[in-house]
C-alpha positions as CSV (number, residue, x, y, z in Angstrom):
1,M,-65.1,5.8,-82.4
2,K,-61.8,4.0,-83.1
3,T,-59.9,7.0,-81.7
4,I,-62.0,7.0,-78.5
5,G,-61.3,3.3,-78.0
6,K,-57.6,3.8,-78.3
7,L,-57.6,6.5,-75.8
8,V,-59.5,4.4,-73.3
9,M,-57.1,1.5,-73.7
10,T,-54.1,3.8,-73.3
11,A,-55.5,5.2,-70.1
12,T,-56.2,1.7,-68.7
13,L,-52.6,0.6,-69.4
14,V,-51.2,3.7,-67.7
15,T,-53.3,3.1,-64.7
16,L,-52.2,-0.6,-64.5
17,A,-48.6,0.4,-64.9
18,A,-48.9,3.0,-62.1
19,C,-50.4,0.4,-59.7
20,G,-47.7,-2.1,-60.5
21,G,-45.0,0.5,-59.8
22,K,-46.5,1.2,-56.3
23,K,-46.4,-2.5,-55.4
24,N,-42.7,-2.8,-56.3
25,D,-41.8,0.3,-54.3
26,T,-43.5,-1.1,-51.2
27,A,-41.7,-4.4,-51.6
28,V,-38.3,-2.7,-51.9
29,T,-38.8,-0.3,-48.8
30,A,-40.1,-2.9,-46.4
31,K,-37.7,-3.3,-43.4
32,P,-36.5,-6.9,-42.8
33,P,-36.5,-8.2,-39.2
34,V,-33.4,-7.4,-37.1
35,A,-31.2,-10.3,-36.3
36,V,-30.5,-10.5,-32.6
37,E,-29.1,-13.0,-30.1
38,C,-31.2,-13.8,-27.0
39,E,-30.5,-15.4,-23.6
40,Q,-32.9,-16.7,-21.0
41,V,-32.7,-14.9,-17.7
42,K,-31.5,-17.1,-14.9
43,T,-30.4,-16.7,-11.3
44,A,-26.9,-17.5,-10.0
45,P,-24.7,-16.9,-7.0
46,L,-23.1,-13.4,-7.0
47,T,-19.8,-12.3,-5.5
48,E,-20.2,-8.6,-4.8
49,S,-17.0,-6.6,-5.4
50,I,-15.6,-3.2,-6.2
51,E,-13.2,-2.8,-9.1
52,V,-10.0,-1.0,-8.2
53,T,-6.6,-0.1,-9.6
54,G,-3.4,0.9,-7.8
55,T,0.3,0.6,-7.4
56,L,2.4,-1.9,-5.4
57,E,5.1,-0.6,-3.1
58,P,7.3,-2.5,-0.5
59,K,5.8,-2.3,2.9
60,F,9.3,-2.0,4.4
61,S,12.0,0.0,2.7
62,V,14.6,2.4,4.0
63,D,17.1,5.0,2.8
64,V,20.4,4.6,4.7
65,K,22.3,7.8,5.4
66,S,25.4,8.7,7.3
67,Q,24.9,10.4,10.7
68,I,28.3,12.2,10.5
69,P,30.4,13.6,7.7
70,G,33.7,11.8,6.8
71,L,35.6,9.9,4.1
72,V,34.3,6.5,3.2
73,K,37.0,4.0,4.2
74,Q,35.4,0.7,3.2
75,V,32.3,-0.5,1.3
76,Y,31.2,-4.1,1.9
77,V,28.2,-4.7,-0.4
78,N,27.1,-4.1,-3.9
79,E,23.6,-3.6,-5.5
80,W,21.1,-6.5,-5.7
81,I,22.8,-8.2,-2.7
82,R,20.5,-9.6,0.0
83,V,21.5,-8.4,3.5
84,K,20.4,-9.1,7.1
85,K,19.5,-6.5,9.7
86,G,22.7,-5.3,11.4
87,Q,25.0,-6.4,8.5
88,L,27.9,-4.1,7.8
89,L,27.5,-2.0,4.7
90,A,30.3,0.6,4.9
91,R,32.7,2.2,7.2
92,I,33.7,5.9,7.5
93,D,37.2,6.9,8.5
94,L,37.1,8.4,12.0
95,S,40.7,8.2,13.1
96,E,40.4,11.3,15.3
97,T,37.4,9.8,17.1
98,E,39.3,6.5,17.6
99,A,42.0,8.5,19.4
100,Q,39.3,10.2,21.5
101,V,38.0,6.8,22.5
102,K,41.5,5.7,23.6
103,R,42.0,8.9,25.6
104,G,38.5,8.4,27.2
105,E,39.4,4.9,28.2
106,A,42.6,6.1,29.8
107,G,40.7,8.9,31.6
108,V,38.2,6.4,33.0
109,A,41.0,4.2,34.3
110,A,42.7,7.2,35.9
111,A,39.4,8.4,37.5
112,R,38.8,4.9,38.9
113,A,42.3,4.8,40.4
114,S,41.7,8.2,42.0
115,L,38.4,6.9,43.4
116,S,40.0,3.8,44.9
117,Q,42.7,6.0,46.5
118,A,40.1,8.3,47.9
119,Q,38.1,5.4,49.3
120,V,41.2,4.1,51.0
121,S,41.8,7.5,52.6
122,Q,38.2,7.6,53.7
123,T,38.4,4.2,55.3
124,R,41.6,5.2,57.2
125,A,40.0,8.4,58.4
126,E,37.0,6.5,59.6
127,R,39.1,4.1,61.6
128,E,41.1,7.0,63.1
129,Q,37.9,8.8,64.1
130,T,36.7,5.7,65.9
131,R,40.0,5.2,67.7
132,V,40.1,8.8,68.9
133,R,36.5,8.6,70.1
134,N,37.3,5.6,72.2
135,L,40.3,7.3,73.7
136,K,38.2,10.3,74.4
137,E,35.7,8.2,76.2
138,S,38.6,6.7,78.3
139,G,39.9,10.2,79.1
140,L,43.1,9.6,77.0
141,A,42.3,12.1,74.2
142,T,41.2,15.6,74.1
143,Q,38.1,17.0,72.5
144,Q,40.3,18.8,70.0
145,A,41.9,15.6,68.9
146,L,38.4,14.1,68.4
147,D,37.3,17.2,66.4
148,D,40.3,16.9,64.2
149,A,39.7,13.3,63.5
150,R,36.0,14.0,62.6
151,S,37.1,16.8,60.3
152,E,39.6,14.6,58.5
153,Y,36.9,11.9,58.0
154,D,34.5,14.4,56.5
155,A,37.2,15.7,54.2
156,S,38.1,12.2,53.0
157,R,34.5,11.4,52.4
158,A,34.1,14.5,50.2
159,R,37.2,13.5,48.2
160,S,35.6,10.1,47.6
161,E,32.4,11.7,46.3
162,A,34.4,14.0,44.1
163,A,36.4,11.1,42.7
164,R,33.2,9.2,42.1
165,A,31.8,12.1,40.2
166,Q,35.0,12.4,38.1
167,C,34.5,8.7,37.2
168,E,31.0,9.4,36.0
169,V,32.2,12.3,33.9
170,A,35.1,10.3,32.4
171,A,32.7,7.4,31.7
172,E,30.2,9.8,29.9
173,E,32.9,11.3,27.8
174,L,34.0,7.8,26.8
175,R,30.4,6.8,26.0
176,Q,30.0,9.9,23.7
177,A,33.3,9.1,21.9
178,R,32.3,5.5,21.4
179,A,28.8,6.6,20.2
180,R,30.4,8.9,17.6
181,L,32.8,6.1,16.6
182,A,29.8,3.8,16.2
183,K,28.2,6.2,13.8
184,G,31.1,5.6,11.4
185,V,29.9,2.0,11.0
186,I,26.9,1.9,8.6
187,T,24.8,-1.2,9.0
188,A,21.6,-2.5,7.5
189,P,18.5,-1.4,9.6
190,I,16.2,-4.1,8.1
191,D,16.4,-7.4,6.2
192,G,16.1,-6.9,2.4
193,V,17.9,-6.4,-0.9
194,V,20.3,-3.5,-1.7
195,A,18.3,-1.6,-4.4
196,L,20.8,1.4,-4.4
197,K,24.5,1.8,-3.6
198,A,25.4,5.5,-4.1
199,I,28.9,5.6,-2.5
200,N,32.4,4.3,-3.2
201,V,35.7,4.2,-1.2
202,G,37.1,7.8,-0.9
203,D,33.7,9.6,-1.2
204,L,32.9,12.3,1.3
205,T,29.6,11.9,3.2
206,S,27.5,14.5,4.8
207,D,25.4,14.4,7.9
208,A,21.9,12.8,7.8
209,A,20.0,16.1,7.6
210,A,21.6,17.1,4.2
211,A,22.9,13.9,2.9
212,K,21.7,11.9,0.0
213,P,21.0,8.2,0.7
214,L,24.1,6.0,0.6
215,F,22.1,2.8,0.3
216,R,18.4,1.9,-0.3
217,I,17.3,-1.4,1.1
218,V,14.0,-2.9,0.0
219,D,12.1,-5.9,1.5
220,N,9.7,-7.2,-1.1
221,R,8.4,-10.1,1.0
222,L,5.4,-8.0,2.0
223,L,3.9,-5.3,-0.3
224,N,1.4,-2.6,0.1
225,L,-1.2,-2.1,-2.6
226,T,-2.7,1.4,-2.4
227,V,-6.1,1.8,-4.2
228,T,-9.0,4.3,-4.1
229,V,-12.7,3.6,-4.3
230,P,-15.5,6.2,-4.9
231,S,-17.4,7.7,-2.0
232,S,-20.6,5.8,-3.0
233,A,-18.9,2.5,-2.3
234,S,-16.9,3.6,0.8
235,S,-19.5,2.2,3.3
236,R,-19.0,-1.3,1.8
237,I,-15.2,-1.4,2.6
238,K,-14.1,-3.2,5.8
239,V,-10.7,-4.2,7.2
240,G,-10.0,-7.8,6.5
241,Q,-11.8,-8.0,3.1
242,A,-10.0,-9.9,0.3
243,L,-8.5,-8.1,-2.7
244,T,-7.7,-10.1,-5.8
245,F,-5.7,-8.5,-8.6
246,T,-3.5,-9.1,-11.7
247,V,-0.4,-7.3,-13.1
248,D,0.7,-6.9,-16.7
249,S,4.0,-8.6,-16.1
250,L,2.3,-11.9,-15.0
251,P,-1.1,-11.8,-16.9
252,Q,-1.9,-15.5,-16.2
253,R,-1.5,-15.1,-12.4
254,T,-4.1,-13.9,-9.9
255,F,-2.7,-12.5,-6.6
256,T,-4.5,-12.0,-3.3
257,G,-4.1,-9.4,-0.6
258,K,-6.1,-8.2,2.5
259,V,-7.5,-4.8,3.3
260,M,-5.5,-3.6,6.3
261,Y,-5.8,0.2,6.4
262,I,-8.7,2.5,5.5
263,N,-8.2,6.3,5.4
264,P,-10.6,7.9,8.0
265,E,-11.4,10.8,5.6
266,L,-12.2,11.1,1.9
267,S,-9.9,13.0,-0.5
268,S,-11.0,16.6,-1.0
269,N,-10.1,16.5,-4.7
270,D,-12.3,13.7,-6.0
271,R,-14.2,12.5,-2.9
272,S,-12.5,9.1,-3.1
273,L,-11.4,6.8,-0.3
274,K,-7.8,5.6,0.0
275,I,-7.3,2.0,1.0
276,I,-4.1,0.0,1.6
277,A,-4.0,-3.8,1.3
278,E,-1.2,-6.0,2.4
279,V,0.1,-8.6,-0.2
280,P,2.3,-11.5,0.9
281,N,5.0,-12.0,-1.7
282,V,6.9,-15.1,-1.0
283,P,8.5,-16.1,-3.4
284,E,9.2,-12.6,-4.5
285,Q,7.5,-12.6,-7.9
286,L,6.0,-9.1,-7.6
287,K,8.0,-5.9,-7.6
288,G,7.5,-2.5,-6.1
289,G,6.1,0.0,-8.7
290,L,3.9,-2.5,-10.6
291,F,0.5,-1.4,-11.7
292,A,-2.3,-3.7,-10.4
293,K,-5.9,-4.1,-11.5
294,G,-8.3,-6.0,-9.4
295,R,-11.4,-6.0,-7.1
296,I,-12.3,-6.0,-3.4
297,V,-14.7,-8.7,-2.5
298,T,-17.4,-7.1,-0.3
299,G,-20.0,-10.0,0.0
300,N,-21.8,-13.0,-1.5
301,Q,-25.4,-13.5,-2.5
302,Q,-27.5,-16.4,-3.8
303,N,-30.2,-16.6,-6.5
304,V,-29.3,-13.2,-8.1
305,I,-30.4,-12.3,-11.6
306,Q,-27.4,-11.4,-13.7
307,I,-27.2,-10.5,-17.4
308,P,-24.3,-9.5,-19.7
309,R,-23.3,-5.9,-20.0
310,S,-24.1,-6.1,-23.7
311,A,-27.8,-6.6,-22.9
312,L,-28.1,-3.1,-21.3
313,A,-29.1,-0.1,-23.3
314,N,-28.9,3.5,-22.1
315,W,-27.1,2.4,-18.9
316,D,-26.8,5.2,-16.3
317,T,-24.2,3.8,-13.9
318,T,-24.7,6.8,-11.5
319,G,-28.5,6.4,-11.3
320,A,-28.2,2.5,-11.6
321,T,-30.9,2.5,-14.4
322,A,-30.9,0.9,-17.8
323,K,-33.2,-0.6,-20.5
324,V,-33.4,-4.2,-21.6
325,Y,-35.3,-5.6,-24.7
326,L,-37.4,-8.6,-23.9
327,L,-38.5,-11.0,-26.7
328,T,-42.1,-12.1,-27.0
329,G,-42.7,-14.2,-30.1
330,D,-40.8,-12.3,-32.9
331,T,-41.3,-8.8,-31.3
332,V,-39.2,-7.0,-28.7
333,H,-40.4,-4.7,-26.0
334,A,-38.3,-2.2,-24.0
335,Q,-38.2,-3.0,-20.3
336,P,-36.7,-0.5,-17.7
337,V,-34.5,-2.2,-15.1
338,K,-32.6,-1.3,-11.9
339,T,-29.0,-2.4,-11.9
340,G,-26.8,-3.4,-8.9
341,S,-23.4,-4.9,-8.5
342,V,-21.0,-5.5,-11.4
343,N,-19.1,-8.8,-11.5
344,G,-16.8,-8.8,-14.5
345,D,-19.0,-9.0,-17.6
346,R,-22.2,-9.7,-15.6
347,V,-24.4,-7.1,-14.1
348,E,-26.9,-7.7,-11.3
349,I,-30.5,-6.7,-12.0
350,V,-32.2,-5.6,-8.9
351,S,-35.7,-5.1,-10.4
352,G,-37.4,-5.3,-13.8
353,L,-36.6,-8.9,-14.8
354,T,-37.8,-12.4,-13.7
355,A,-36.2,-15.7,-14.2
356,G,-37.3,-17.2,-17.6
357,D,-37.5,-13.9,-19.5
358,Q,-35.8,-13.9,-22.9
359,C,-33.7,-10.8,-23.3
360,V,-31.7,-9.5,-26.2
361,V,-27.9,-9.8,-25.5
362,R,-26.5,-9.0,-29.0
363,G,-27.7,-6.9,-31.9
364,G,-30.0,-4.6,-29.9
365,F,-28.0,-1.4,-30.2
366,N,-30.5,0.3,-32.6
367,L,-33.7,-1.6,-31.6
368,K,-37.0,0.1,-31.0
369,D,-39.9,-0.9,-28.8
370,G,-42.3,-3.2,-30.7
371,E,-39.8,-4.0,-33.5
372,K,-39.8,-7.3,-35.3
373,V,-36.6,-9.4,-34.9
374,S,-35.2,-12.8,-35.9
375,R,-33.2,-14.9,-33.4
376,S,-29.8,-16.1,-34.3
377,G,-27.4,-18.1,-32.1
378,A,-30.0,-18.2,-29.3
379,K,-28.7,-19.3,-25.9
380,P,-30.9,-21.4,-23.6
Protein backbone atom coordinates (compact mmCIF):
# COMPACT_ATOMS: atom_id res chain seq x y z
CA MET A 1 0.00 0.00 0.00
CA LYS A 2 2.84 2.37 0.84
CA THR A 3 4.37 1.72 -2.58
CA ILE A 4 1.09 2.52 -4.33
CA GLY A 5 0.75 5.80 -2.39
CA LYS A 6 4.23 6.90 -3.36
CA LEU A 7 3.49 6.27 -7.02
CA VAL A 8 0.28 8.31 -6.88
CA MET A 9 2.08 11.19 -5.20
CA THR A 10 4.88 11.12 -7.74
CA ALA A 11 2.41 11.21 -10.65
CA THR A 12 0.60 14.14 -9.09
CA LEU A 13 3.84 16.14 -8.71
CA VAL A 14 4.82 15.43 -12.33
CA THR A 15 1.44 16.60 -13.55
CA LEU A 16 1.65 19.83 -11.53
CA ALA A 17 5.16 20.45 -12.80
CA ALA A 18 4.05 19.99 -16.40
CA CYS A 19 1.15 22.40 -15.97
CA GLY A 20 3.40 25.00 -14.38
CA GLY A 21 5.84 24.69 -17.30
CA LYS A 22 3.12 25.42 -19.87
CA LYS A 23 2.10 28.59 -18.06
CA ASN A 24 5.68 29.91 -18.07
CA ASP A 25 6.11 29.16 -21.82
CA THR A 26 2.93 31.09 -22.64
CA ALA A 27 4.09 34.09 -20.63
CA VAL A 28 7.44 34.12 -22.42
CA THR A 29 6.03 33.84 -26.00
CA ALA A 30 3.25 36.47 -25.63
CA LYS A 31 3.94 39.38 -28.09
CA PRO A 32 4.05 42.83 -26.46
CA PRO A 33 2.12 45.75 -28.05
CA VAL A 34 3.99 47.56 -30.83
CA ALA A 35 5.06 51.10 -29.94
CA VAL A 36 3.82 53.52 -32.59
CA GLU A 37 3.48 57.26 -33.06
CA CYS A 38 0.11 58.57 -34.23
CA GLU A 39 -1.17 61.82 -35.69
CA GLN A 40 -4.66 63.20 -36.01
CA VAL A 41 -5.72 63.68 -39.64
CA LYS A 42 -6.38 67.35 -40.46
CA THR A 43 -7.11 69.49 -43.51
CA ALA A 44 -4.84 72.28 -44.70
CA PRO A 45 -4.18 74.38 -47.83
CA LEU A 46 -2.22 72.51 -50.50
CA THR A 47 0.14 73.95 -53.09
CA GLU A 48 0.15 71.54 -56.01
CA SER A 49 3.53 71.12 -57.63
CA ILE A 50 5.70 68.84 -59.74
CA GLU A 51 9.21 68.03 -58.56
CA VAL A 52 11.89 68.61 -61.21
CA THR A 53 15.65 68.66 -61.64
CA GLY A 54 17.71 70.34 -64.32
CA THR A 55 20.75 72.36 -65.30
CA LEU A 56 21.17 76.13 -65.53
CA GLU A 57 22.60 77.64 -68.70
CA PRO A 58 23.03 81.27 -69.81
CA LYS A 59 20.16 82.35 -72.04
CA PHE A 60 22.56 84.48 -74.08
CA SER A 61 26.08 83.28 -74.89
CA VAL A 62 28.11 83.38 -78.08
CA ASP A 63 31.30 81.92 -79.52
CA VAL A 64 33.19 84.65 -81.38
CA LYS A 65 35.07 83.51 -84.50
CA SER A 66 37.05 85.22 -87.22
CA GLN A 67 35.31 85.62 -90.58
CA ILE A 68 38.59 85.72 -92.49
CA PRO A 69 42.03 84.15 -92.02
CA GLY A 70 44.96 86.29 -90.96
CA LEU A 71 47.54 87.05 -88.30
CA VAL A 72 46.29 88.50 -85.01
CA LYS A 73 47.66 92.02 -84.79
CA GLN A 74 46.22 93.14 -81.44
CA VAL A 75 44.18 91.69 -78.55
CA TYR A 76 42.34 94.17 -76.33
CA VAL A 77 40.69 92.04 -73.59
CA ASN A 78 41.48 89.23 -71.17
CA GLU A 79 39.33 86.51 -69.59
CA TRP A 80 36.74 87.45 -66.93
CA ILE A 81 36.50 91.01 -68.28
CA ARG A 82 33.00 92.45 -68.72
CA VAL A 83 32.42 93.86 -72.20
CA LYS A 84 29.70 95.82 -73.96
CA LYS A 85 28.12 95.04 -77.31
CA GLY A 86 30.34 96.44 -80.09
CA GLN A 87 33.44 96.71 -77.88
CA LEU A 88 36.72 95.92 -79.66
CA LEU A 89 38.14 92.51 -78.77
CA ALA A 90 40.95 91.95 -81.30
CA ARG A 91 42.26 93.08 -84.66
CA ILE A 92 43.62 90.99 -87.57
CA ASP A 93 46.40 92.28 -89.78
CA LEU A 94 44.91 93.07 -93.20
CA SER A 95 47.51 95.38 -94.74
CA GLU A 96 46.72 94.22 -98.27
CA THR A 97 43.04 94.92 -97.78
CA GLU A 98 43.85 98.38 -96.44
CA ALA A 99 45.74 99.06 -99.69
CA GLN A 100 42.72 97.83 -101.66
CA VAL A 101 40.53 100.25 -99.76
CA LYS A 102 42.81 103.13 -100.67
CA ARG A 103 42.84 102.09 -104.33
CA GLY A 104 39.07 101.80 -104.21
CA GLU A 105 38.74 105.29 -102.77
CA ALA A 106 40.97 106.63 -105.56
CA GLY A 107 38.95 104.72 -108.16
CA VAL A 108 35.71 106.23 -106.85
CA ALA A 109 37.19 109.72 -107.02
CA ALA A 110 38.37 109.17 -110.61
CA ALA A 111 34.99 107.77 -111.66
CA ARG A 112 33.20 110.73 -110.16
CA ALA A 113 35.51 113.13 -112.03
CA SER A 114 34.81 111.31 -115.28
CA LEU A 115 31.09 111.53 -114.58
CA SER A 116 31.32 115.26 -113.98
CA GLN A 117 33.23 115.74 -117.24
CA ALA A 118 30.67 113.66 -119.15
CA GLN A 119 27.81 115.63 -117.64
CA VAL A 120 29.47 118.91 -118.73
CA SER A 121 29.82 117.56 -122.29
CA GLN A 122 26.19 116.48 -122.25
CA THR A 123 25.07 119.93 -121.18
CA ARG A 124 27.17 121.57 -123.93
CA ALA A 125 25.77 119.18 -126.54
CA GLU A 126 22.22 119.88 -125.38
CA ARG A 127 22.75 123.65 -125.75
CA GLU A 128 24.27 123.18 -129.19
CA GLN A 129 21.33 121.07 -130.31
CA THR A 130 18.90 123.73 -129.14
CA ARG A 131 20.85 126.48 -130.93
CA VAL A 132 20.98 124.57 -134.24
CA ARG A 133 17.28 123.76 -134.01
CA ASN A 134 16.47 127.47 -133.64
CA LEU A 135 18.69 128.32 -136.60
CA LYS A 136 17.05 125.62 -138.64
CA GLU A 137 13.64 127.05 -137.87
CA SER A 138 14.90 130.47 -139.04
CA GLY A 139 16.32 128.98 -142.23
CA LEU A 140 19.94 129.67 -141.18
CA ALA A 141 21.00 126.03 -140.65
CA THR A 142 20.69 122.92 -142.72
CA GLN A 143 19.01 119.67 -141.71
CA GLN A 144 22.43 118.01 -141.75
CA ALA A 145 23.70 120.43 -139.12
CA LEU A 146 20.67 119.70 -136.93
CA ASP A 147 21.15 115.94 -137.32
CA ASP A 148 24.82 116.26 -136.36
CA ALA A 149 23.93 118.27 -133.25
CA ARG A 150 21.31 115.71 -132.23
CA SER A 151 23.78 112.84 -132.71
CA GLU A 152 26.42 114.59 -130.59
CA TYR A 153 23.86 115.13 -127.83
CA ASP A 154 22.87 111.44 -127.85
CA ALA A 155 26.52 110.41 -127.70
CA SER A 156 27.25 112.74 -124.79
CA ARG A 157 24.27 111.42 -122.90
CA ALA A 158 25.49 107.84 -123.42
CA ARG A 159 28.93 108.81 -122.13
CA SER A 160 27.29 110.26 -119.02
CA GLU A 161 25.41 107.02 -118.40
CA ALA A 162 28.61 105.02 -118.84
CA ALA A 163 30.46 107.28 -116.42
CA ARG A 164 27.61 106.95 -113.91
CA ALA A 165 27.77 103.16 -114.18
CA GLN A 166 31.53 103.27 -113.69
CA CYS A 167 30.96 105.27 -110.50
CA GLU A 168 28.62 102.58 -109.22
CA VAL A 169 31.16 99.84 -110.02
CA ALA A 170 33.95 101.74 -108.26
CA ALA A 171 31.71 102.39 -105.25
CA GLU A 172 30.77 98.70 -105.01
CA GLU A 173 34.42 97.64 -105.18
CA LEU A 174 35.21 100.10 -102.41
CA ARG A 175 32.30 98.81 -100.33
CA GLN A 176 33.55 95.23 -100.67
CA ALA A 177 37.10 96.22 -99.72
CA ARG A 178 35.84 98.10 -96.69
CA ALA A 179 33.61 95.16 -95.68
CA ARG A 180 36.60 92.81 -95.84
CA LEU A 181 38.65 95.28 -93.84
CA ALA A 182 35.87 95.50 -91.23
CA LYS A 183 35.99 91.71 -90.82
CA GLY A 184 39.48 92.13 -89.47
CA VAL A 185 38.04 94.03 -86.50
CA ILE A 186 36.56 91.55 -84.00
CA THR A 187 33.96 93.08 -81.67
CA ALA A 188 31.66 91.78 -78.94
CA PRO A 189 28.24 90.82 -80.35
CA ILE A 190 26.50 90.98 -76.93
CA ASP A 191 26.97 92.41 -73.46
CA GLY A 192 28.57 89.92 -71.08
CA VAL A 193 31.74 88.53 -69.57
CA VAL A 194 34.65 87.05 -71.54
CA ALA A 195 34.55 83.42 -70.40
CA LEU A 196 37.19 82.26 -72.93
CA LYS A 197 40.12 83.94 -74.71
CA ALA A 198 41.81 81.49 -77.08
CA ILE A 199 44.12 83.80 -79.10
CA ASN A 200 47.27 85.87 -78.64
CA VAL A 201 49.12 88.37 -80.77
CA GLY A 202 50.80 86.57 -83.69
CA ASP A 203 48.35 83.65 -83.85
CA LEU A 204 46.94 82.70 -87.24
CA THR A 205 43.16 82.60 -87.46
CA SER A 206 41.00 80.60 -89.87
CA ASP A 207 37.70 81.44 -91.48
CA ALA A 208 34.49 81.04 -89.51
CA ALA A 209 33.52 77.70 -91.06
CA ALA A 210 36.57 75.83 -89.77
CA ALA A 211 37.85 78.06 -86.99
CA LYS A 212 37.76 77.38 -83.29
CA PRO A 213 36.22 80.12 -81.15
CA LEU A 214 38.55 83.03 -80.43
CA PHE A 215 36.39 84.28 -77.55
CA ARG A 216 33.34 83.09 -75.66
CA ILE A 217 31.10 85.74 -74.14
CA VAL A 218 28.49 84.80 -71.54
CA ASP A 219 25.65 86.94 -70.20
CA ASN A 220 24.60 85.47 -66.83
CA ARG A 221 21.97 88.10 -66.07
CA LEU A 222 19.26 85.84 -67.49
CA LEU A 223 19.52 82.05 -67.25
CA ASN A 224 17.58 79.15 -68.72
CA LEU A 225 16.69 76.21 -66.47
CA THR A 226 15.92 73.15 -68.59
CA VAL A 227 13.92 70.41 -66.83
CA THR A 228 11.77 67.42 -67.78
CA VAL A 229 8.47 66.16 -66.35
CA PRO A 230 6.80 62.77 -66.87
CA SER A 231 4.09 62.46 -69.48
CA SER A 232 1.47 61.87 -66.75
CA ALA A 233 2.03 65.42 -65.48
CA SER A 234 2.48 67.13 -68.86
CA SER A 235 -1.13 68.38 -69.03
CA ARG A 236 -0.63 70.35 -65.80
CA ILE A 237 2.21 72.47 -67.20
CA LYS A 238 1.37 75.95 -68.49
CA VAL A 239 3.48 78.87 -69.68
CA GLY A 240 3.87 81.43 -66.90
CA GLN A 241 3.85 78.99 -63.97
CA ALA A 242 6.40 79.63 -61.21
CA LEU A 243 9.36 77.32 -60.70
CA THR A 244 11.21 77.47 -57.37
CA PHE A 245 14.54 75.71 -56.93
CA THR A 246 17.74 75.43 -54.93
CA VAL A 247 21.37 74.73 -55.88
CA ASP A 248 24.08 72.97 -53.90
CA SER A 249 26.41 75.97 -53.92
CA LEU A 250 23.81 78.15 -52.13
CA PRO A 251 21.80 75.65 -50.03
CA GLN A 252 20.12 78.31 -47.89
CA ARG A 253 18.72 80.26 -50.85
CA THR A 254 15.58 79.60 -52.87
CA PHE A 255 15.43 81.01 -56.40
CA THR A 256 12.43 81.57 -58.63
CA GLY A 257 11.94 81.30 -62.38
CA LYS A 258 9.01 81.25 -64.80
CA VAL A 259 8.04 78.59 -67.33
CA MET A 260 8.55 80.19 -70.75
CA TYR A 261 8.87 77.37 -73.30
CA ILE A 262 7.18 73.95 -73.49
CA ASN A 263 8.32 71.40 -76.04
CA PRO A 264 5.39 70.58 -78.36
CA GLU A 265 6.28 66.87 -78.34
CA LEU A 266 7.37 64.26 -75.80
CA SER A 267 10.78 62.62 -75.88
CA SER A 268 10.69 59.31 -77.73
CA ASN A 269 13.22 57.81 -75.29
CA ASP A 270 11.41 58.14 -71.96
CA ARG A 271 8.12 59.91 -72.86
CA SER A 272 9.12 62.96 -70.84
CA LEU A 273 8.33 66.59 -71.64
CA LYS A 274 11.12 69.16 -71.85
CA ILE A 275 10.46 72.58 -70.31
CA ILE A 276 12.58 75.74 -70.19
CA ALA A 277 12.13 78.31 -67.44
CA GLU A 278 13.73 81.76 -67.43
CA VAL A 279 15.54 82.75 -64.23
CA PRO A 280 16.48 86.41 -63.56
CA ASN A 281 19.99 86.52 -62.07
CA VAL A 282 20.75 90.07 -60.96
CA PRO A 283 23.02 90.16 -58.99
CA GLU A 284 24.78 87.29 -60.75
CA GLN A 285 24.87 84.74 -57.92
CA LEU A 286 24.03 81.75 -60.10
CA LYS A 287 26.37 80.34 -62.73
CA GLY A 288 25.80 78.39 -65.90
CA GLY A 289 26.23 74.64 -65.43
CA LEU A 290 24.83 74.47 -61.88
CA PHE A 291 22.52 71.57 -61.06
CA ALA A 292 19.14 72.70 -59.71
CA LYS A 293 16.44 70.85 -57.80
CA GLY A 294 12.99 72.34 -57.40
CA ARG A 295 9.31 72.22 -58.26
CA ILE A 296 6.83 73.78 -60.65
CA VAL A 297 3.79 75.23 -58.87
CA THR A 298 0.70 74.06 -60.79
CA GLY A 299 -2.13 75.20 -58.48
CA ASN A 300 -3.52 75.73 -54.96
CA GLN A 301 -6.31 73.97 -53.04
CA GLN A 302 -8.02 74.57 -49.69
CA ASN A 303 -9.07 72.06 -46.98
CA VAL A 304 -7.04 69.16 -48.34
CA ILE A 305 -6.21 66.10 -46.22
CA GLN A 306 -2.45 65.60 -46.09
CA ILE A 307 -0.39 63.10 -44.11
CA PRO A 308 3.36 62.40 -43.85
CA ARG A 309 5.00 60.05 -46.34
CA SER A 310 6.00 57.83 -43.42
CA ALA A 311 2.32 57.02 -42.76
CA LEU A 312 1.93 55.28 -46.13
CA ALA A 313 2.51 51.56 -46.47
CA ASN A 314 2.75 49.70 -49.79
CA TRP A 315 2.60 53.00 -51.69
CA ASP A 316 2.17 52.50 -55.42
CA THR A 317 3.08 55.89 -56.90
CA THR A 318 2.04 54.82 -60.39
CA GLY A 319 -1.39 53.61 -59.37
CA ALA A 320 -1.70 56.29 -56.63
CA THR A 321 -2.75 53.72 -54.00
CA ALA A 322 -1.45 52.99 -50.52
CA LYS A 323 -2.42 51.65 -47.11
CA VAL A 324 -2.70 53.56 -43.84
CA TYR A 325 -3.10 52.14 -40.33
CA LEU A 326 -5.85 53.79 -38.29
CA LEU A 327 -5.91 53.58 -34.52
CA THR A 328 -9.08 52.58 -32.64
CA GLY A 329 -8.47 52.23 -28.93
CA ASP A 330 -5.28 50.17 -28.73
CA THR A 331 -5.83 48.33 -32.02
CA VAL A 332 -4.87 49.33 -35.57
CA HIS A 333 -6.81 48.59 -38.74
CA ALA A 334 -5.46 48.78 -42.30
CA GLN A 335 -7.26 51.38 -44.43
CA PRO A 336 -6.75 51.58 -48.24
CA VAL A 337 -6.36 55.16 -49.50
CA LYS A 338 -6.02 56.98 -52.80
CA THR A 339 -3.08 59.40 -53.00
CA GLY A 340 -2.78 62.67 -54.90
CA SER A 341 -0.24 65.48 -55.06
CA VAL A 342 3.03 65.37 -53.16
CA ASN A 343 4.21 68.52 -51.41
CA GLY A 344 7.60 67.93 -49.84
CA ASP A 345 7.09 65.41 -47.01
CA ARG A 346 3.28 65.68 -47.12
CA VAL A 347 1.06 63.60 -49.41
CA GLU A 348 -2.50 64.46 -50.40
CA ILE A 349 -5.11 61.81 -49.60
CA VAL A 350 -7.88 61.93 -52.18
CA SER A 351 -10.08 59.29 -50.55
CA GLY A 352 -10.04 56.84 -47.63
CA LEU A 353 -9.50 59.24 -44.71
CA THR A 354 -11.58 61.85 -42.91
CA ALA A 355 -10.52 64.70 -40.65
CA GLY A 356 -10.19 63.51 -37.06
CA ASP A 357 -8.91 60.00 -37.83
CA GLN A 358 -5.87 58.84 -35.88
CA CYS A 359 -3.29 57.33 -38.21
CA VAL A 360 0.06 55.73 -37.46
CA VAL A 361 2.92 57.89 -38.73
CA ARG A 362 5.88 56.12 -37.12
CA GLY A 363 6.58 52.50 -36.23
CA GLY A 364 4.04 50.95 -38.61
CA PHE A 365 6.48 49.27 -40.98
CA ASN A 366 5.70 45.71 -39.83
CA LEU A 367 2.18 46.25 -38.51
CA LYS A 368 -0.65 43.87 -39.29
CA ASP A 369 -4.37 44.49 -39.40
CA GLY A 370 -5.93 44.12 -35.93
CA GLU A 371 -2.62 44.24 -34.07
CA LYS A 372 -2.34 45.72 -30.58
CA VAL A 373 -0.20 48.83 -30.23
CA SER A 374 0.90 51.34 -27.64
CA ARG A 375 1.12 55.03 -28.46
CA SER A 376 4.34 56.97 -27.87
CA GLY A 377 5.00 60.61 -28.65
CA ALA A 378 1.45 61.07 -29.94
CA LYS A 379 0.74 64.24 -31.92
CA PRO A 380 -2.60 66.05 -31.54
